[in-house]
N, C-alpha and C positions, 0 to 999 in steps of 0.2 A: 716202611719209611719212618724215620723219627718224626715225632710231632712236637709242636710247641708245648712247653710244660704248662700245667695249670697252677703250679705253686713254685715260687722261688724262695729258698731259705738261705740266708747268708749270715755268717759271722761278721763282726764289725772290725775290731782292732787287728790290724795286720792283714785284713782281707779286703775291706773296702775303705776303712779309715786308715790313712797313712800314718807313719810313725810320728809325724809332726802334728797329728790330730785333724788334718784336713781331708776332705772328700772332693775328688775332682768333678768338674762339670760333666765330663764324659760319663762318669759313673752315675751321677744324679740323673742325667738324661736317659741312660739305658734303663734304670729302674722306673723312671717316670713313664717311659714308653710302655714298659711291661705292665705297669699299673693301669694305664689307659686302655690296654688291650684286654683287661679283665683278669689278669694273672694275679693270684694272691701273693702278697709280699710279706715275708716274715723275717724280721731282724732277730737273730737267735744268738744270744750273747751271754757271757759271764757277768756282764755289768749288772749292778742294781738299778732299779728304776730312777734313782736320783741322778744317774749319769746319762739319762736318755733324752734330756731336753734338747741337746744339739741335734740329735737324730730326728726328732719330731720337727724341729725348726727347718732343717735342711730338706727333708722329704715331704712332710705334710700328709703322709699316707702310710699305710702298712700297719702290721701288728707286731707285737714283740713277745719273745720268750726270753725272760731274764734269768740270771742266776744259774746258768748252765742247765736250764730245764726246770728249775724249781718254781717258776712263777710265770703265769700268763698275765701280760700287762697290756691294757688298752692304751696304745701310744697316744691317741688323740685326746681321750678324756682323762688320761693320767690316773687310771684306776686299776688296781690289782684285782683281777677277777677270779683267780684260782692260784693256790700255792701248795707246795709239798715241803714239809718242814723237818728239821732234825730236832728230836725231842731233847729235853733237858738231860735225861738219863744218857742218851747217846752222846751228847756233847761231852759229858764228864768222862764217859768210857773212852771216847776218842783221845781226849787229852791224856788219860792215864796210860793207855797203850803206847801212844807215840812218845811220851816223855821217857818211857822205859827203853824204847828203841833208839831214840835220838835225843839225848839229854839236853842238847842246846836249842831244841825247838821252842818256838813261842807261837801264840795263837791270837786271832781276832775273830769276832763273830758279827754277823750283820743280818738285818732284814731290810725291807724297803725304807724304813725310817729310823734305823737303829744301828749303831756301830760302836763296838767296844773292843779294846785291844789290851794285851798285856804290856807292861812297861818295857819288857824286853823285845817286843815286836816293833821293829822300825818300819813305819809305813812309807811307801813310795807314792801312794795316792791317798786321798782323804786326809792329807796332812792338816792338822788343826781340828778335825772333826772330833777327835778324842785326845785332847792334850794331856790328860792326867794319866790314864792307863790304870790297870789294876795289877796286883802281884800275880794272881793266877786267874785264868779265864773262868775257872769253876766258880769264882766269887760272883760273877754276873750271869751265870747259867741259870736263869730263873724262868725262862719261857722258851718255846721253840724258836729256831732261827732257820733261815733258808740256806745259809752258807757259813761254814767255818773256813778260816784261812790259817794255814800253818806255814811258818817261815823259819828258815835258818838265817837270821839277820846278819851273821858274820860270813855268810857264803860258804859255810863248811861243806855243804853238799849242793849239787845242782838239782834243779827241779826233777830231772829224770831219775837221779839217784834217790831223791826223797820219795818219788812215786813208787819206785821199786820196793822200798821198805814199807810204805803205807799200804800197798796192795796186799802185801803179805800179812801185816799186822791188823788191818781193818777189814779183812775179808768177811763178808756176811753181816757187817755192821752198818757201813755207809758206802757211798760211792766217792771215789777219789780220782782227781785228774789234775792237770795243770794247763795254763794258757800262755806260759812264757818260760822258755827254757833258760833264760838268763837271770831270772829273779829269785831262785831258790825258794819257790813258793808253791804250795799245794792249795787246791780248792776242793772243798769237801761238801757233798750234798747228801740228802737222804738216800737210803738204800734204793737202788734201781732207778734213780732220777738222773737222766742225762739229757743232753740236747736232742739226741735221736729219739729217745722214748717220748718226750713231750711233743716233738714234731709229729711223730706217728699218731699220737692221740688227737691233735688238732686237725691233722689231715683227714683222719678217719671221720671226724665230725663233719667235715666238708665233703665227704664221699669222694675223697681223692686218695689214690693208692701210691705206693712208692715209685711206680713206673711213671707217674705223672708229675713227680717232684724233681727239682734240681737243687743241689746245695753246694755251698762254697765254704771253705774253712782252712785254717793254717796251723792249728795246734791240737794236742791230744784231746782237749775238751770238745773239739769238733769231730773227732773220729767216729763217734757213734752216729752222728747225723750224716756224715759222708757215707758211712757203710749202709745206712738204712735206705737212702735214696738210690734208685737205679742209676740215675745220672748224677755224678758228683765230681767236684773238682777241688783238689788240694792245691794250695798256692805253691808255686815253684820255689819261693824263698821262705817257706814255712818249715815246720818240723820235718826232719828227714824221713820219718816213718809215714808221712801223710799219704804217699802213693800206695801204701798197702791197703788203705781203706777206701780210696776214691777210684772212680772209673776213669778219671782223666786228670791232667795237670793244667792249671791256669798260669799264665804269666804272672810275675810278681805284682804285688799290690801297687808299687810305685810306677808300674807300666800299664795300669788299668786292666789287669788280667781278668777280673770279673766282668767288667763292662764289655770287653772283647767277646767273651763267651756269650753273654746275654744278647748282644747284637746278632750273633750267629743264630741263637735259639729263636729269636723273634722272626727270623726269616723263614722258619719252618712252618708247614701248614698247621692250622689249629686242629 
């Protein structure tokens, strides 16, 4: 018989955070009940810590894995406890290889308190955080970062098309994924760093294995996490390849798909 999970890991945007930025009361209640039952809650996201304030305010509990696995973040104390970074040398090499493969590409880099972009990189988020920009991201590659962002600001290629190129060009150098098929945007992490990898690390530290975890996600940056957990759910309105990595499908975010599954899981024996 299936048992109640010991750990629930969920993506945020498009999974429990709706496209207008809201989280439903049903979702909040489902996670709150799970937390009250002693289930570990991990918010596993591509977001940097500076975007986590609303999550802390809404839930008031749980831990966070930010930057697609690059960072363990104590949501309540707002402290980064561990991080895995892309070196200066790797940043420069990523830019060199990708410029040769996609000449129109542009870059941004970030850590939890640091964000710089090229002038050609048109931001959709963090607008105003770097109003000036630099000609080439290599000019600000002075220290390790937890994420590089690569964009075709003119929409010349889709995120999936860009990912196909990057997986070939950057093989063995860094990890590449994306979290939005509509944005012509890649998210780049240190080699081997994914949501699934970091979730497996923290679960092991809690003496919890994959069979005792449940995860939810909607895009390629979630696939490693969906694949690692024995029970996992891709969002029905997410990336069309999600079902290949998950053990089940959750109803769309707008229909409280994650909350519905959690309610069912909490009815299982401990």
